[in-house]
N, C-alpha and C positions, 0 to 999 in steps of 0.2 A: 504493500499499500504506500503510496505516495504521501510525504509529509506536507506538500505544499498545499496551500488553500486557494480556492478560487475566489475570484472577486464576485461581488454581487451582480455585476453585469455579465460575467461569464455563466453564471448559475440562471439567470434570467433568460440568456440567450438559449442555453440548453432547454430550458422549461418552454419557450415558445417554439422551439423546433419539435419537441416532443408533442406538444398540443398540436401542432400543424400534422403530425403523423397520425395521431389519434383521430383528428377531425377527417383525415383521408381514409380512415378504416384500418390503419396499420396498428392494431394494438401491440402486436410483438415488437414492433420498431418503437413505439412510444415507451413501452416497459423497459427495453433495453437502454434507450437514451435517458429517461428519467432516472433509473438507478447509476448512471455514469457520473451525475452530479453528487457532490458528497452529501451525505446525509448529516443534517445538524447533530451535534454531539448529544444534545438532551433526547432527541429522538432515539439516536442509537442505543442510549442506555436503556429507554424504556422497552424498545424492541428486544433487547439482551434478557431484561427481566420477564418480560411477558411470552415472548416465543422461543427463546434460548438461542444459545450460541450458534449451533449447527445449523437451524432454519436461517438464521440471519446470515450466515456466511455463503449458505446454498443459495440464497436468493440473488447473490451478486452485487450487493449494495456496495457503493463507494464508501468506506468508512474512515477514509484518510483524516478527516477534522476530528473525528471521535479519537482516533489514535493520537493525534496531536494534542488534545485536549486532556486526555486521560492518561496517555502513556501507552508504550507500544505492547504493553502486557495486559491492557485493560480487560481483554475479553476473557482471560484465565483468572482474573481477581473475584 
């Protein structure tokens, strides 16, 4: 996972492109693209607690900002 964070403009650009795909009927493309944007750390923490580590990782979410906020070992804590 990359430790670099995206700017708000970069996240919004991804979101806009993803919603364009969804509106065009490409749900798979939407899901893939929306998961490429870093998940906010607070949300990653909630997902970890509610659905568990394995499903969180298997879903392919970008957890780089959670790693930067909580440390590289945050999933195993």
